[in-house]
C-alpha positions as CSV (number, residue, x, y, z in Angstrom):
1,M,11.8,-8.1,13.8
2,K,12.0,-10.2,10.7
3,S,8.2,-10.6,10.6
4,I,7.7,-6.8,11.0
5,V,10.1,-6.3,8.0
6,S,8.2,-8.9,6.0
7,K,4.9,-7.2,6.9
8,L,6.3,-3.8,5.8
9,V,7.5,-5.3,2.5
10,L,4.1,-6.8,2.0
11,A,2.5,-3.5,2.8
12,V,4.7,-1.6,0.3
13,F,4.0,-4.2,-2.4
14,T,0.3,-3.9,-1.7
15,V,0.5,-0.1,-2.1
16,I,2.4,-0.5,-5.4
17,F,-0.1,-3.0,-6.6
18,S,-3.0,-0.8,-5.5
19,I,-1.6,2.1,-7.4
20,S,-1.0,0.1,-10.5
21,V,-4.5,-1.3,-10.3
22,A,-6.0,2.2,-9.8
23,T,-4.0,3.4,-12.7
24,A,-5.1,0.4,-14.7
25,Q,-8.8,1.1,-14.0
26,K,-8.4,4.6,-15.5
27,G,-5.9,3.6,-18.3
28,E,-5.6,1.1,-21.0
29,L,-5.9,-2.0,-18.7
30,G,-9.0,-0.5,-17.2
31,K,-10.7,-0.7,-20.6
32,K,-9.7,-4.4,-20.7
33,L,-11.0,-5.3,-17.2
34,T,-14.3,-7.1,-17.1
35,D,-17.2,-5.5,-15.2
36,E,-16.8,-8.2,-12.5
37,Q,-13.1,-7.4,-12.1
38,K,-13.9,-3.7,-11.9
39,A,-16.6,-4.4,-9.3
40,L,-14.2,-6.5,-7.3
41,L,-11.7,-3.7,-7.2
42,V,-14.3,-1.2,-6.1
43,Q,-15.3,-3.6,-3.3
44,Q,-11.7,-4.2,-2.2
45,K,-11.0,-0.5,-2.2
46,Q,-13.9,0.1,0.1
47,E,-12.9,-2.7,2.4
48,N,-9.3,-1.3,2.5
49,T,-10.7,2.1,3.4
50,D,-12.8,0.6,6.1
51,M,-9.8,-1.3,7.6
52,K,-7.7,1.9,7.5
53,K,-10.4,3.8,9.3
54,A,-10.8,1.0,11.9
55,F,-7.1,1.0,12.6
56,K,-6.9,4.8,12.7
57,A,-9.7,4.8,15.3
58,T,-7.4,2.8,17.6
59,L,-4.6,5.3,17.5
60,T,-3.8,7.2,20.7
61,A,-3.1,10.9,20.9
62,D,0.7,10.1,21.2
63,Q,0.6,7.9,18.1
64,L,-1.3,10.6,16.1
65,A,1.4,13.1,17.2
66,I,4.1,10.8,15.9
67,L,2.4,10.6,12.5
68,Q,1.9,14.4,12.3
69,N,5.5,15.2,13.5
70,A,7.1,16.9,10.5
71,A,10.5,16.8,12.2
72,L,10.6,13.0,11.9
73,T,11.6,11.2,8.7
74,A,9.3,8.5,7.3
75,K,11.7,5.9,8.7
76,E,11.7,7.5,12.2
77,K,7.9,7.7,12.1
78,R,7.6,4.0,11.2
79,E,10.1,3.0,14.0
80,A,8.3,5.2,16.6
81,M,4.9,3.8,15.6
82,K,6.1,0.2,15.7
83,A,7.5,0.8,19.2
84,S,4.2,2.4,20.3
85,L,1.7,-0.2,19.0
86,S,-0.3,-2.1,21.5
87,A,-0.9,-5.9,21.2
88,D,-4.4,-5.3,19.9
89,Q,-3.1,-2.9,17.3
90,K,-0.5,-5.4,16.2
91,V,-3.2,-8.0,15.8
92,L,-5.4,-5.6,13.8
93,L,-2.5,-4.7,11.5
94,K,-1.7,-8.4,10.9
95,T,-5.3,-9.2,10.2
96,N,-5.6,-6.2,7.8
97,L,-2.4,-7.3,6.0
98,E,-3.6,-10.9,5.7
99,A,-7.0,-9.7,4.4
100,R,-5.4,-7.5,1.7
101,K,-3.2,-10.4,0.7
102,V,-6.3,-12.6,0.3
103,E,-8.1,-9.9,-1.6
104,R,-5.1,-9.4,-3.9
105,Q,-4.9,-13.2,-4.6
106,A,-8.6,-13.2,-5.3
107,F,-8.3,-10.4,-7.8
108,M,-5.2,-11.9,-9.4
109,A,-7.1,-15.2,-9.9
110,T,-9.6,-13.4,-12.1
111,L,-7.0,-12.0,-14.5
112,T,-6.0,-13.4,-17.8
113,A,-2.3,-13.9,-18.6
114,E,-2.3,-10.7,-20.7
115,Q,-3.8,-8.7,-17.9
116,K,-1.2,-10.0,-15.4
117,A,1.6,-9.1,-17.8
118,N,0.2,-5.6,-18.2
119,I,-0.1,-5.1,-14.4
120,K,3.5,-6.3,-13.9
121,K,4.7,-4.0,-16.6
122,M,2.9,-1.0,-15.0
123,A,4.2,-1.9,-11.5
124,R,7.8,-1.9,-12.8
125,K,7.2,1.4,-14.5
126,I,5.7,2.9,-11.3
127,G,8.6,1.5,-9.4
128,R,11.1,3.1,-11.7
129,E,9.3,6.4,-11.6
130,G,9.3,6.3,-7.9
131,V,13.0,5.6,-7.7
132,K,13.7,8.5,-10.2
133,A,11.5,10.8,-8.1
134,R,13.3,9.9,-4.9
135,M,16.7,10.4,-6.5
136,Q,15.7,13.7,-8.0
137,K,14.3,14.8,-4.6
138,A,17.6,13.8,-2.9
139,N,19.7,15.6,-5.5
140,N,17.6,18.8,-5.2
141,G,17.8,18.6,-1.4
142,S,21.5,18.3,-1.4
143,K,21.9,21.4,-3.6
144,G,20.0,23.6,-1.1
Protein backbone atom coordinates (compact mmCIF):
# COMPACT_ATOMS: atom_id res chain seq x y z
CA MET A 1 0.00 0.00 0.00
CA LYS A 2 2.84 2.35 0.87
CA SER A 3 4.45 1.85 -2.53
CA ILE A 4 1.17 2.63 -4.30
CA VAL A 5 0.86 5.86 -2.32
CA SER A 6 4.46 6.70 -3.20
CA LYS A 7 3.72 6.08 -6.87
CA LEU A 8 0.63 8.27 -6.72
CA VAL A 9 2.62 11.07 -5.08
CA LEU A 10 5.26 10.72 -7.79
CA ALA A 11 2.55 10.80 -10.45
CA VAL A 12 1.02 13.97 -8.97
CA PHE A 13 4.45 15.62 -8.80
CA THR A 14 5.10 14.62 -12.40
CA VAL A 15 1.80 16.19 -13.48
CA ILE A 16 2.59 19.41 -11.62
CA PHE A 17 6.08 19.43 -13.09
CA SER A 18 4.69 18.80 -16.58
CA ILE A 19 2.21 21.63 -16.20
CA SER A 20 4.89 23.98 -14.97
CA VAL A 21 7.19 22.98 -17.82
CA ALA A 22 4.39 23.38 -20.37
CA THR A 23 3.64 26.79 -18.91
CA ALA A 24 7.33 27.56 -18.96
CA GLN A 25 7.59 26.73 -22.65
CA LYS A 26 4.90 29.25 -23.47
CA GLY A 27 5.86 31.85 -20.87
CA GLU A 28 8.92 33.70 -19.69
CA LEU A 29 10.96 30.60 -18.90
CA GLY A 30 10.21 29.18 -22.35
CA LYS A 31 12.01 32.15 -23.82
CA LYS A 32 15.01 31.26 -21.66
CA LEU A 33 15.15 27.56 -22.54
CA THR A 34 17.74 26.48 -25.06
CA ASP A 35 16.67 24.86 -28.31
CA GLU A 36 18.04 21.56 -27.00
CA GLN A 37 15.94 21.85 -23.82
CA LYS A 38 12.83 22.64 -25.82
CA ALA A 39 13.49 19.67 -28.12
CA LEU A 40 13.96 17.41 -25.09
CA LEU A 41 10.60 18.54 -23.68
CA VAL A 42 8.86 17.89 -26.99
CA GLN A 43 10.42 14.42 -27.16
CA GLN A 44 9.45 13.65 -23.55
CA LYS A 45 5.90 14.86 -24.10
CA GLN A 46 5.56 12.51 -27.08
CA GLU A 47 7.01 9.60 -25.09
CA ASN A 48 4.56 10.29 -22.24
CA THR A 49 1.67 10.39 -24.72
CA ASP A 50 2.81 7.07 -26.18
CA MET A 51 3.05 5.49 -22.71
CA LYS A 52 -0.44 6.72 -21.80
CA LYS A 53 -1.86 5.30 -25.03
CA ALA A 54 -0.13 1.98 -24.43
CA PHE A 55 -1.54 1.77 -20.91
CA LYS A 56 -5.02 2.84 -22.00
CA ALA A 57 -4.97 0.11 -24.65
CA THR A 58 -4.67 -2.47 -21.85
CA LEU A 59 -7.80 -1.29 -20.02
CA THR A 60 -10.75 -3.65 -19.88
CA ALA A 61 -14.33 -2.58 -20.51
CA ASP A 62 -14.93 -2.67 -16.74
CA GLN A 63 -11.94 -0.43 -16.10
CA LEU A 64 -13.07 2.06 -18.74
CA ALA A 65 -16.50 2.07 -17.12
CA ILE A 66 -14.90 2.95 -13.79
CA LEU A 67 -13.11 5.91 -15.36
CA GLN A 68 -16.27 7.15 -17.05
CA ASN A 69 -18.54 6.71 -14.02
CA ALA A 70 -19.58 10.25 -13.09
CA ALA A 71 -21.13 9.01 -9.85
CA LEU A 72 -17.69 8.18 -8.43
CA THR A 73 -15.36 10.74 -6.91
CA ALA A 74 -11.78 10.93 -8.14
CA LYS A 75 -10.64 9.10 -5.01
CA GLU A 76 -13.22 6.34 -5.50
CA LYS A 77 -12.16 5.97 -9.14
CA ARG A 78 -8.48 5.68 -8.11
CA GLU A 79 -9.30 3.05 -5.49
CA ALA A 80 -11.52 1.08 -7.86
CA MET A 81 -8.89 1.22 -10.60
CA LYS A 82 -6.11 0.13 -8.23
CA ALA A 83 -8.19 -2.83 -7.15
CA SER A 84 -8.93 -3.81 -10.76
CA LEU A 85 -5.39 -3.65 -12.17
CA SER A 86 -3.86 -6.85 -13.47
CA ALA A 87 -0.27 -7.80 -12.65
CA ASP A 88 0.79 -6.79 -16.18
CA GLN A 89 -0.91 -3.40 -15.85
CA LYS A 90 0.82 -2.79 -12.51
CA VAL A 91 4.18 -3.57 -14.10
CA LEU A 92 3.40 -1.25 -17.02
CA LEU A 93 2.42 1.57 -14.65
CA LYS A 94 5.58 1.08 -12.61
CA THR A 95 7.70 1.07 -15.76
CA ASN A 96 5.98 4.23 -17.02
CA LEU A 97 6.50 6.03 -13.69
CA GLU A 98 10.16 5.06 -13.62
CA ALA A 99 10.63 6.23 -17.21
CA ARG A 100 9.02 9.60 -16.43
CA LYS A 101 11.25 9.96 -13.39
CA VAL A 102 14.35 9.30 -15.51
CA GLU A 103 13.10 11.77 -18.15
CA ARG A 104 12.49 14.41 -15.49
CA GLN A 105 15.96 13.92 -14.06
CA ALA A 106 17.48 14.14 -17.54
CA PHE A 107 15.69 17.42 -18.20
CA MET A 108 16.54 18.85 -14.78
CA ALA A 109 20.21 18.04 -15.40
CA THR A 110 20.16 20.38 -18.42
CA LEU A 111 18.83 23.36 -16.45
CA THR A 112 20.83 26.20 -15.03
CA ALA A 113 20.38 27.22 -11.38
CA GLU A 114 18.24 30.17 -12.51
CA GLN A 115 15.99 27.95 -14.64
CA LYS A 116 15.54 25.50 -11.74
CA ALA A 117 14.60 28.35 -9.40
CA ASN A 118 12.05 29.65 -11.92
CA ILE A 119 10.48 26.20 -12.33
CA LYS A 120 10.21 25.76 -8.56
CA LYS A 121 8.61 29.19 -8.29
CA MET A 122 6.07 28.34 -11.01
CA ALA A 123 5.30 24.95 -9.42
CA ARG A 124 4.59 26.63 -6.07
CA LYS A 125 2.34 29.16 -7.81
CA ILE A 126 0.48 26.43 -9.68
CA GLY A 127 0.13 24.49 -6.42
CA ARG A 128 -1.31 27.52 -4.61
CA GLU A 129 -3.71 28.23 -7.47
CA GLY A 130 -4.84 24.60 -7.45
CA VAL A 131 -5.52 24.71 -3.70
CA LYS A 132 -7.45 27.97 -4.09
CA ALA A 133 -9.52 26.51 -6.93
CA ARG A 134 -10.35 23.38 -4.91
CA MET A 135 -11.33 25.48 -1.88
CA GLN A 136 -13.47 27.74 -4.02
CA LYS A 137 -15.13 24.74 -5.66
CA ALA A 138 -15.80 23.18 -2.24
CA ASN A 139 -17.26 26.43 -0.93
CA ASN A 140 -19.48 26.84 -3.99
CA GLY A 141 -20.62 23.22 -3.71
CA SER A 142 -21.60 23.58 -0.06
CA LYS A 143 -23.75 26.65 -0.78
CA GLY A 144 -25.89 24.80 -3.34
